[in-house]
MARROZA-766393 format. One record per residue (C-alpha): y negated, z negated, x; residue in three letters; residue number from 1. Coordinates in steps of 0.25 Angstrom, whole numbers. Example, Ala and Ser with C-alpha at 12.3 -4.5 7.8 and 13.67 -1.06 7.14 Angstrom:
# MARROZA-766393
{{18,-31,49},"ala",1}
{{4,-29,55},"ser",2}
END
This chain:
# MARROZA-766393
{{-27,-107,46},"met",1}
{{-23,-92,46},"leu",2}
{{-35,-82,45},"cys",3}
{{-34,-68,41},"arg",4}
{{-46,-58,43},"leu",5}
{{-45,-44,38},"thr",6}
{{-56,-34,39},"ile",7}
{{-56,-21,31},"cys",8}
{{-68,-11,33},"ile",9}
{{-72,-3,21},"thr",10}
{{-84,6,19},"lys",11}
{{-95,-4,15},"his",12}
{{-90,-17,19},"asn",13}
{{-80,-26,27},"tyr",14}
{{-70,-34,19},"val",15}
{{-64,-46,27},"ile",16}
{{-53,-55,21},"ser",17}
{{-51,-69,27},"leu",18}
{{-40,-77,22},"ser",19}
{{-37,-91,26},"leu",20}
{{-23,-97,24},"phe",21}
{{-25,-112,23},"leu",22}
{{-11,-115,18},"val",23}
{{1,-106,16},"pro",24}
{{-1,-105,1},"cys",25}
{{-16,-105,0},"his",26}
{{-26,-95,5},"ala",27}
{{-41,-92,4},"ile",28}
{{-45,-78,3},"gly",29}
{{-59,-72,7},"tyr",30}
{{-64,-58,7},"glu",31}
{{-77,-56,15},"leu",32}
{{-84,-43,11},"leu",33}
{{-95,-39,21},"ile",34}
{{-105,-29,14},"arg",35}
{{-116,-25,24},"arg",36}
{{-123,-39,26},"thr",37}
{{-116,-48,17},"thr",38}
{{-102,-53,16},"ile",39}
{{-95,-57,2},"met",40}
{{-84,-67,3},"val",41}
{{-75,-64,-8},"leu",42}
{{-67,-76,-12},"tyr",43}
{{-52,-73,-15},"phe",44}
{{-55,-58,-18},"ile",45}
{{-48,-47,-11},"arg",46}
{{-50,-35,-20},"cys",47}
{{-58,-36,-33},"val",48}
{{-60,-21,-37},"trp",49}
{{-46,-17,-40},"his",50}
{{-33,-24,-42},"leu",51}
{{-30,-32,-30},"ser",52}
{{-17,-38,-25},"tyr",53}
{{-25,-51,-21},"ile",54}
{{-28,-56,-35},"ser",55}
{{-41,-49,-37},"gly",56}
{{-39,-47,-52},"thr",57}
{{-37,-62,-53},"gln",58}
{{-47,-68,-44},"arg",59}
{{-59,-59,-47},"leu",60}
{{-61,-62,-62},"pro",61}
{{-60,-76,-59},"arg",62}
{{-71,-75,-48},"leu",63}
{{-81,-66,-55},"val",64}
{{-77,-65,-70},"gly",65}
{{-68,-55,-77},"leu",66}
{{-79,-45,-81},"thr",67}
{{-84,-44,-66},"lys",68}
{{-70,-44,-60},"ala",69}
{{-66,-32,-69},"leu",70}
{{-78,-24,-66},"glu",71}
{{-75,-26,-51},"met",72}
{{-61,-22,-53},"met",73}
{{-62,-11,-62},"met",74}
{{-75,-4,-56},"leu",75}
{{-72,-8,-41},"ser",76}
{{-87,-12,-42},"lys",77}
{{-92,-19,-29},"pro",78}
{{-102,-30,-30},"ile",79}
{{-112,-35,-20},"lys",80}
{{-110,-48,-12},"ala",81}
{{-121,-56,-20},"glu",82}
{{-115,-52,-33},"glu",83}
{{-101,-56,-29},"ala",84}
{{-107,-69,-24},"his",85}
{{-113,-72,-38},"glu",86}
{{-100,-68,-45},"leu",87}
{{-92,-78,-37},"gly",88}
{{-84,-67,-30},"leu",89}
{{-90,-70,-17},"val",90}
{{-91,-84,-11},"asp",91}
{{-102,-81,0},"ala",92}
{{-110,-70,5},"val",93}
{{-113,-71,20},"val",94}
{{-118,-62,31},"ser",95}
{{-108,-54,39},"pro",96}
{{-111,-62,52},"asn",97}
{{-106,-74,46},"asn",98}
{{-94,-68,39},"leu",99}
{{-82,-75,47},"leu",100}
{{-89,-88,49},"asn",101}
{{-93,-90,35},"asp",102}
{{-79,-85,30},"ala",103}
{{-72,-96,40},"arg",104}
{{-82,-106,35},"arg",105}
{{-79,-104,21},"trp",106}
{{-64,-104,23},"ala",107}
{{-65,-117,31},"leu",108}
{{-74,-124,20},"asp",109}
{{-63,-121,10},"ile",110}
{{-53,-127,19},"cys",111}
{{-61,-139,21},"glu",112}
{{-64,-140,6},"ser",113}
{{-79,-138,8},"lys",114}
{{-78,-126,-1},"arg",115}
{{-70,-125,-14},"pro",116}
{{-57,-116,-13},"trp",117}
{{-59,-108,-26},"val",118}
{{-46,-103,-31},"arg",119}
{{-51,-90,-38},"ser",120}
{{-38,-87,-44},"leu",121}
{{-39,-99,-53},"tyr",122}
{{-54,-98,-57},"lys",123}
{{-57,-97,-72},"thr",124}
{{-72,-100,-73},"asp",125}
{{-76,-85,-72},"arg",126}
{{-65,-80,-82},"leu",127}
{{-69,-76,-96},"glu",128}
{{-61,-82,-108},"ser",129}
{{-48,-75,-111},"pro",130}
{{-54,-68,-124},"glu",131}
{{-66,-63,-116},"leu",132}
{{-57,-59,-104},"ala",133}
{{-48,-51,-113},"arg",134}
{{-60,-43,-118},"glu",135}
{{-66,-40,-104},"ile",136}
{{-52,-36,-100},"leu",137}
{{-50,-26,-112},"asn",138}
{{-64,-21,-110},"ser",139}
{{-61,-18,-95},"ala",140}
{{-48,-10,-99},"arg",141}
{{-56,-2,-108},"val",142}
{{-66,1,-98},"gln",143}
{{-56,4,-87},"ser",144}
{{-49,14,-97},"arg",145}
{{-62,21,-99},"lys",146}
{{-65,22,-84},"arg",147}
{{-52,25,-78},"ala",148}
{{-40,26,-88},"ala",149}
{{-31,32,-78},"asn",150}
{{-32,20,-69},"leu",151}
{{-22,9,-69},"gln",152}
{{-28,-2,-60},"tyr",153}
{{-40,-6,-69},"pro",154}
{{-30,-10,-80},"phe",155}
{{-21,-17,-70},"val",156}
{{-33,-25,-65},"cys",157}
{{-37,-29,-79},"ile",158}
{{-22,-33,-82},"asp",159}
{{-21,-41,-70},"ala",160}
{{-35,-48,-73},"val",161}
{{-30,-51,-87},"glu",162}
{{-17,-56,-83},"glu",163}
{{-24,-66,-74},"gly",164}
{{-33,-71,-85},"ile",165}
{{-22,-72,-96},"val",166}
{{-10,-77,-88},"ser",167}
{{-17,-83,-76},"gly",168}
{{-21,-79,-62},"pro",169}
{{-7,-79,-56},"arg",170}
{{-1,-70,-67},"ala",171}
{{-13,-61,-64},"gly",172}
{{-10,-61,-49},"leu",173}
{{5,-57,-52},"arg",174}
{{0,-45,-61},"lys",175}
{{-10,-41,-51},"glu",176}
{{0,-41,-40},"ala",177}
{{10,-32,-48},"met",178}
{{0,-23,-53},"ala",179}
{{-6,-21,-39},"phe",180}
{{8,-17,-33},"gln",181}
{{9,-6,-44},"glu",182}
{{-5,-1,-43},"leu",183}
{{-4,-1,-27},"phe",184}
{{7,10,-28},"phe",185}
{{1,18,-39},"ser",186}
{{-5,33,-38},"asp",187}
{{-19,28,-41},"thr",188}
{{-19,18,-30},"cys",189}
{{-14,29,-20},"lys",190}
{{-25,38,-25},"ser",191}
{{-36,28,-24},"leu",192}
{{-32,24,-10},"ile",193}
{{-32,39,-6},"his",194}
{{-46,40,-12},"val",195}
{{-50,28,-4},"phe",196}
{{-46,33,10},"phe",197}
{{-49,48,6},"ser",198}
{{-64,44,3},"gln",199}
{{-65,37,17},"arg",200}
{{-59,49,24},"ala",201}
{{-68,59,17},"ala",202}
{{-79,58,28},"ser",203}
{{-69,60,39},"met",204}
{{-69,75,41},"val",205}
{{-60,81,52},"pro",206}
{{-68,89,62},"gly",207}
{{-81,83,58},"ile",208}
{{-81,68,58},"thr",209}
{{-70,66,69},"asp",210}
{{-79,73,80},"leu",211}
{{-87,61,83},"gly",212}
{{-100,66,77},"leu",213}
{{-110,56,73},"met",214}
{{-119,58,60},"pro",215}
{{-134,60,63},"arg",216}
{{-143,50,57},"lys",217}
{{-150,55,44},"val",218}
{{-163,48,42},"ser",219}
{{-169,57,31},"lys",220}
{{-164,67,21},"val",221}
{{-171,78,14},"ala",222}
{{-167,84,0},"ile",223}
{{-171,97,-5},"val",224}
{{-171,97,-20},"gly",225}
{{-172,85,-30},"gly",226}
{{-164,90,-41},"gly",227}
{{-152,82,-46},"leu",228}
{{-144,83,-33},"met",229}
{{-156,82,-24},"gly",230}
{{-161,69,-31},"ser",231}
{{-147,64,-31},"gly",232}
{{-145,66,-16},"ile",233}
{{-158,60,-13},"ala",234}
{{-154,48,-21},"thr",235}
{{-141,46,-13},"ala",236}
{{-149,47,0},"leu",237}
{{-160,37,-3},"ile",238}
{{-150,27,-9},"leu",239}
{{-144,27,5},"ser",240}
{{-157,25,12},"his",241}
{{-160,40,16},"tyr",242}
{{-174,44,16},"pro",243}
{{-175,57,7},"val",244}
{{-185,68,6},"ile",245}
{{-183,76,-7},"leu",246}
{{-190,90,-8},"lys",247}
{{-192,97,-20},"glu",248}
{{-200,110,-23},"val",249}
{{-211,104,-31},"asp",250}
{{-216,91,-36},"glu",251}
{{-210,91,-50},"lys",252}
{{-196,93,-44},"phe",253}
{{-198,83,-33},"leu",254}
{{-202,72,-44},"asn",255}
{{-190,76,-52},"thr",256}
{{-181,74,-40},"gly",257}
{{-187,61,-36},"ile",258}
{{-187,56,-51},"asp",259}
{{-172,59,-51},"arg",260}
{{-170,51,-38},"ile",261}
{{-178,39,-44},"lys",262}
{{-169,40,-57},"glu",263}
{{-156,39,-48},"asn",264}
{{-162,27,-41},"leu",265}
{{-167,20,-54},"gln",266}
{{-153,22,-60},"ser",267}
{{-148,13,-49},"arg",268}
{{-158,3,-52},"val",269}
{{-154,3,-67},"arg",270}
{{-140,1,-63},"lys",271}
{{-144,-11,-54},"ala",272}
{{-139,-3,-42},"lys",273}
{{-153,-3,-35},"met",274}
{{-165,-13,-36},"thr",275}
{{-179,-8,-39},"asn",276}
{{-183,-11,-25},"glu",277}
{{-171,-3,-19},"lys",278}
{{-175,8,-29},"tyr",279}
{{-189,9,-23},"glu",280}
{{-184,8,-8},"lys",281}
{{-174,19,-11},"thr",282}
{{-184,28,-17},"leu",283}
{{-193,27,-6},"ser",284}
{{-184,34,3},"leu",285}
{{-186,47,-5},"leu",286}
{{-198,57,-2},"thr",287}
{{-201,69,-11},"gly",288}
{{-207,81,-4},"val",289}
{{-210,96,-8},"leu",290}
{{-210,101,6},"asp",291}
{{-201,100,19},"tyr",292}
{{-211,93,28},"asp",293}
{{-203,80,28},"lys",294}
{{-190,87,30},"phe",295}
{{-193,87,45},"arg",296}
{{-187,73,47},"ser",297}
{{-175,74,39},"val",298}
{{-160,74,44},"asp",299}
{{-154,79,32},"leu",300}
{{-159,89,21},"ala",301}
{{-151,91,8},"ile",302}
{{-154,103,-1},"glu",303}
{{-151,100,-15},"ala",304}
{{-158,112,-23},"ala",305}
{{-152,121,-34},"val",306}
{{-140,130,-31},"glu",307}
{{-148,142,-26},"asn",308}
{{-144,149,-13},"val",309}
{{-157,155,-10},"lys",310}
{{-165,142,-13},"leu",311}
{{-155,134,-4},"lys",312}
{{-157,144,7},"gln",313}
{{-172,143,6},"gln",314}
{{-171,127,6},"phe",315}
{{-162,127,19},"phe",316}
{{-171,137,26},"ala",317}
{{-182,127,23},"glu",318}
{{-174,115,27},"leu",319}
{{-170,122,40},"glu",320}
{{-185,124,43},"gln",321}
{{-190,110,40},"his",322}
{{-179,100,43},"cys",323}
{{-176,96,57},"pro",324}
{{-165,103,65},"ser",325}
{{-155,92,64},"his",326}
{{-157,90,49},"cys",327}
{{-144,93,41},"ile",328}
{{-147,103,30},"leu",329}
{{-138,100,18},"ala",330}
{{-136,106,4},"thr",331}
{{-131,101,-9},"asn",332}
{{-127,114,-14},"thr",333}
{{-114,114,-22},"ser",334}
{{-110,129,-22},"thr",335}
{{-118,137,-13},"ile",336}
{{-112,142,0},"asp",337}
{{-119,134,12},"phe",338}
{{-118,147,21},"asn",339}
{{-128,153,11},"leu",340}
{{-137,141,10},"ile",341}
{{-139,141,25},"gly",342}
{{-139,156,27},"glu",343}
{{-154,156,30},"lys",344}
{{-154,145,40},"thr",345}
{{-151,143,54},"asn",346}
{{-145,129,52},"ser",347}
{{-132,131,46},"gln",348}
{{-126,121,55},"asp",349}
{{-134,110,48},"arg",350}
{{-132,115,34},"ile",351}
{{-122,106,26},"val",352}
{{-118,103,12},"gly",353}
{{-121,90,5},"thr",354}
{{-115,92,-8},"his",355}
{{-118,80,-17},"phe",356}
{{-112,78,-31},"phe",357}
{{-121,75,-43},"ala",358}
{{-127,65,-45},"pro",359}
{{-128,65,-30},"ala",360}
{{-132,50,-29},"his",361}
{{-120,46,-36},"ile",362}
{{-108,55,-34},"met",363}
{{-101,50,-21},"pro",364}
{{-96,63,-15},"leu",365}
{{-104,72,-5},"leu",366}
{{-98,85,0},"glu",367}
{{-103,88,14},"ile",368}
{{-101,103,15},"val",369}
{{-99,109,29},"arg",370}
{{-101,124,32},"thr",371}
{{-95,130,45},"pro",372}
{{-109,130,51},"his",373}
{{-112,115,48},"ala",374}
{{-113,106,60},"ser",375}
{{-103,94,60},"leu",376}
{{-114,85,63},"gln",377}
{{-121,88,50},"ala",378}
{{-108,85,43},"val",379}
{{-106,72,50},"val",380}
{{-120,68,47},"thr",381}
{{-119,71,32},"leu",382}
{{-106,63,31},"leu",383}
{{-113,51,36},"asp",384}
{{-125,53,26},"val",385}
{{-115,55,15},"gly",386}
{{-108,42,18},"lys",387}
{{-122,35,19},"lys",388}
{{-126,40,6},"ile",389}
{{-113,34,0},"lys",390}
{{-106,47,-3},"lys",391}
{{-92,52,0},"ile",392}
{{-94,64,9},"pro",393}
{{-84,75,11},"ile",394}
{{-85,87,20},"val",395}
{{-82,100,14},"val",396}
{{-83,115,17},"gly",397}
{{-92,125,12},"asn",398}
{{-87,133,-1},"cys",399}
{{-91,135,-15},"thr",400}
{{-91,121,-21},"gly",401}
{{-87,114,-8},"phe",402}
{{-76,105,-11},"ala",403}
{{-78,97,-24},"val",404}
{{-84,108,-33},"asn",405}
{{-75,119,-28},"arg",406}
{{-63,110,-30},"met",407}
{{-67,106,-44},"phe",408}
{{-72,119,-49},"phe",409}
{{-59,122,-56},"pro",410}
{{-60,109,-63},"tyr",411}
{{-69,115,-74},"thr",412}
{{-63,129,-72},"gln",413}
{{-49,124,-76},"ala",414}
{{-55,117,-88},"ala",415}
{{-62,129,-93},"leu",416}
{{-49,137,-91},"leu",417}
{{-42,127,-100},"leu",418}
{{-52,128,-111},"val",419}
{{-51,143,-111},"asp",420}
{{-36,141,-113},"his",421}
{{-38,132,-125},"gly",422}
{{-40,118,-120},"met",423}
{{-51,109,-125},"asp",424}
{{-63,106,-117},"val",425}
{{-63,91,-120},"tyr",426}
{{-48,89,-118},"lys",427}
{{-50,95,-104},"ile",428}
{{-61,85,-101},"asp",429}
{{-53,74,-107},"gln",430}
{{-41,77,-98},"ala",431}
{{-50,77,-86},"cys",432}
{{-56,63,-89},"thr",433}
{{-43,57,-92},"glu",434}
{{-38,62,-79},"phe",435}
{{-49,54,-73},"gly",436}
{{-61,63,-71},"met",437}
{{-75,57,-75},"pro",438}
{{-77,70,-84},"ile",439}
{{-70,82,-87},"gly",440}
{{-73,97,-82},"pro",441}
{{-81,100,-95},"phe",442}
{{-89,87,-95},"arg",443}
{{-92,90,-80},"met",444}
{{-97,104,-83},"thr",445}
{{-107,98,-93},"asp",446}
{{-112,88,-83},"leu",447}
{{-114,98,-72},"val",448}
{{-120,109,-81},"gly",449}
{{-115,122,-85},"phe",450}
{{-125,130,-76},"gly",451}
{{-119,123,-64},"val",452}
{{-105,125,-68},"ala",453}
{{-107,140,-71},"leu",454}
{{-114,142,-57},"ala",455}
{{-104,134,-50},"thr",456}
{{-93,142,-57},"gly",457}
{{-99,155,-53},"met",458}
{{-99,150,-38},"gln",459}
{{-84,148,-39},"tyr",460}
{{-81,161,-47},"leu",461}
{{-88,168,-35},"glu",462}
{{-80,161,-24},"asn",463}
{{-67,158,-31},"phe",464}
{{-66,168,-42},"pro",465}
{{-50,167,-43},"glu",466}
{{-51,152,-46},"arg",467}
{{-62,152,-56},"val",468}
{{-59,152,-71},"tyr",469}
{{-70,161,-78},"lys",470}
{{-72,153,-91},"ser",471}
{{-84,157,-100},"met",472}
{{-85,144,-106},"leu",473}
{{-97,138,-98},"ile",474}
{{-105,151,-98},"pro",475}
{{-104,152,-113},"leu",476}
{{-109,138,-115},"met",477}
{{-120,141,-105},"ile",478}
{{-125,153,-114},"glu",479}
{{-126,143,-126},"asp",480}
{{-135,133,-117},"lys",481}
{{-123,123,-116},"arg",482}
{{-125,119,-101},"thr",483}
{{-119,105,-101},"gly",484}
{{-124,91,-101},"glu",485}
{{-138,95,-98},"ala",486}
{{-139,103,-110},"ser",487}
{{-132,93,-118},"gln",488}
{{-121,103,-122},"lys",489}
{{-110,108,-113},"gly",490}
{{-95,106,-115},"phe",491}
{{-100,93,-122},"tyr",492}
{{-112,89,-130},"arg",493}
{{-121,78,-124},"tyr",494}
{{-129,68,-131},"glu",495}
{{-136,55,-126},"gly",496}
{{-132,50,-112},"lys",497}
{{-123,62,-108},"arg",498}
{{-113,59,-119},"lys",499}
{{-104,70,-120},"ala",500}
{{-97,74,-133},"ser",501}
{{-88,86,-136},"pro",502}
{{-94,98,-142},"asp",503}
{{-86,106,-152},"leu",504}
{{-95,118,-150},"glu",505}
{{-88,120,-136},"ile",506}
{{-76,127,-143},"met",507}
{{-85,139,-146},"asn",508}
{{-88,141,-131},"tyr",509}
{{-73,139,-128},"val",510}
{{-68,149,-138},"glu",511}
{{-78,159,-133},"glu",512}
{{-74,156,-118},"ser",513}
{{-59,158,-122},"arg",514}
{{-62,171,-129},"arg",515}
{{-69,177,-117},"ile",516}
{{-58,172,-107},"ala",517}
{{-48,178,-116},"gly",518}
{{-40,164,-116},"ala",519}
{{-32,158,-127},"thr",520}
{{-29,144,-129},"pro",521}
{{-16,140,-122},"asp",522}
{{-7,131,-131},"pro",523}
{{-1,125,-118},"glu",524}
{{-14,120,-113},"leu",525}
{{-17,113,-126},"leu",526}
{{-4,105,-124},"lys",527}
{{-8,99,-111},"leu",528}
{{-11,84,-110},"asp",529}
{{-23,79,-102},"asn",530}
{{-16,77,-89},"asn",531}
{{-11,92,-89},"ala",532}
{{-25,96,-92},"ile",533}
{{-31,88,-81},"ala",534}
{{-21,95,-71},"glu",535}
{{-25,109,-76},"met",536}
{{-39,105,-73},"val",537}
{{-37,98,-60},"phe",538}
{{-26,107,-53},"phe",539}
{{-36,118,-51},"pro",540}
{{-45,108,-44},"val",541}
{{-34,104,-35},"ile",542}
{{-31,119,-33},"asn",543}
{{-46,122,-28},"glu",544}
{{-45,109,-20},"ala",545}
{{-34,115,-12},"cys",546}
{{-42,128,-10},"his",547}
{{-53,119,-5},"val",548}
{{-44,112,5},"leu",549}
{{-37,125,9},"asp",550}
{{-51,131,13},"glu",551}
{{-55,119,21},"gly",552}
{{-67,115,12},"ile",553}
{{-62,101,13},"thr",554}
{{-55,95,25},"phe",555}
{{-46,85,18},"lys",556}
{{-39,85,4},"ala",557}
{{-43,71,1},"phe",558}
{{-58,75,3},"asp",559}
{{-56,83,-10},"leu",560}
{{-50,70,-16},"asp",561}
{{-63,62,-13},"ile",562}
{{-71,74,-17},"ala",563}
{{-64,75,-31},"ser",564}
{{-66,60,-34},"ile",565}
{{-80,58,-29},"phe",566}
{{-87,71,-34},"ser",567}
{{-79,75,-47},"met",568}
{{-73,61,-51},"gly",569}
{{-59,64,-49},"phe",570}
{{-51,51,-52},"pro",571}
{{-50,44,-39},"pro",572}
{{-37,37,-44},"tyr",573}
{{-31,51,-43},"arg",574}
{{-35,51,-28},"gly",575}
{{-43,64,-29},"gly",576}
{{-40,78,-32},"ile",577}
{{-30,81,-21},"met",578}
{{-24,68,-21},"his",579}
{{-21,70,-35},"trp",580}
{{-15,84,-32},"ala",581}
{{-6,78,-22},"asp",582}
{{-1,68,-32},"ser",583}
{{3,79,-41},"ile",584}
{{8,88,-30},"gly",585}
{{4,102,-25},"ala",586}
{{17,109,-31},"arg",587}
{{14,104,-45},"cys",588}
{{-1,108,-45},"ile",589}
{{2,122,-39},"cys",590}
{{13,124,-50},"thr",591}
{{4,121,-61},"met",592}
{{-7,129,-56},"leu",593}
{{2,141,-54},"ser",594}
{{7,139,-69},"glu",595}
{{-8,139,-74},"trp",596}
{{-11,151,-65},"glu",597}
{{0,159,-72},"met",598}
{{-6,155,-86},"lys",599}
{{-21,154,-84},"tyr",600}
{{-24,162,-72},"gly",601}
{{-28,161,-57},"gln",602}
{{-38,149,-59},"phe",603}
{{-25,141,-57},"phe",604}
{{-20,148,-45},"lys",605}
{{-15,138,-35},"pro",606}
{{-21,137,-21},"cys",607}
{{-12,144,-11},"ser",608}
{{-15,133,-1},"cys",609}
END
């Protein structure tokens, strides 16, 4: 008997494959998945989430049913050991200590005919009738088209599953094998592999994580400010078992902040991601206060107040006074210079940025902003905390907008320029969503609010005046009390549950903005297809990303890939903003930017680096 044992270590589990070759033409395959204290023995399954080269598209539907199989394949949705056991995907759940003994015993029992040898490829009892299967498969195609029209693999998976149901499992295996070969060498596959390894390398920072520094233990965290960001950060922390002290200026603001945190947790209960018992236990980690008395025992304090320099300076002076000397003093500011924030303290070595993205308990990216004065120990500790609260942390330098917001400020700017030169607001948003973005630049501006957009724009105008397009469209709309989704009127109208509808009144503001800018509609722009429009919006983003790299704000180009995907929703199947740029070529991008600069001004001027 020949045994083969392979161990692959991943982020959350160990996958162990044990194959026993009994005779030359027969084999029994097991996959043992250890997840903390349980092991799932996956019978005959190698890869169930994407198209596999080892019959996943044929065996999985026959084990768990077509609907559940398609859900797992299309959504890459993991399931717990107990559910897998109930579905029939898992034959046994055993403790890690008994892994090898139980696996050997299971295989020997099959050899000795003490257990049935279930040939999953020929099971049919879990398959739906041909008519119902056809309906389910067609529905899956429609959903995949809505979710990711640019992706090929969901449709290939569905086709392979259908072939197996219609023509038999052997025909399905042949279709799967041929499709796998084609997809394996596709640009999408290369991009997703790039994202996979880049994400895992993001927290490895040259000159910081390679010095042998160990993160200090963070046992308790304090947060100043219970607004949308502060409550979201608190939620992320208590969900990862960190005791949190939440401070507000008065009882009313404190109760509002705590209610937000409760709602964040209750949302998880409603979605069956958390039990009521777990809800109560998690909420017990939160303590609301109106003073700094309990800050004397915290290891990390995060300021999440409004974007006001003097207010933040006051908070940091108070934190320095009330927190222990080893406590890291962090700020969630998205625009204010750290040197100004810590100006009135003697603790600039422990002032570091923790820039979360809204909603903070959901969005995965965390920018750890390091100033020249910040200690490496503080950065290493925050990298550890970021990973423990299930974020993807990247270390960036201190500048207006840091890495992500600075890189993407041309996203809306380019769209505003195109509108002033004749393009339709909604056509630009459509082009960007067809490209793969979750929402276009104008829908995004509605979401964040015009006040934030205008204030942020002023910061960039002050720091990068030559690269800002000065459109009057948003200020004109603010004057008319159109401030975005919160006011139910922005570039779109909003009714019901955030349902956005185009608004014909927008043209009044657009025409006035064009008049002030002295711009006239360009017939050439109106002829552009959606792909060309997306390039005119994203090439300036790539250009600014080059400035960010040239100035040393980020250490690695692929950090910007990860940042663009996990903060702004840049399509991962394109590999991230810089990976996509590489696929186009620097010369092509530079040539196009230069042509646009000649025609539309220095906003498009290529980076000299």
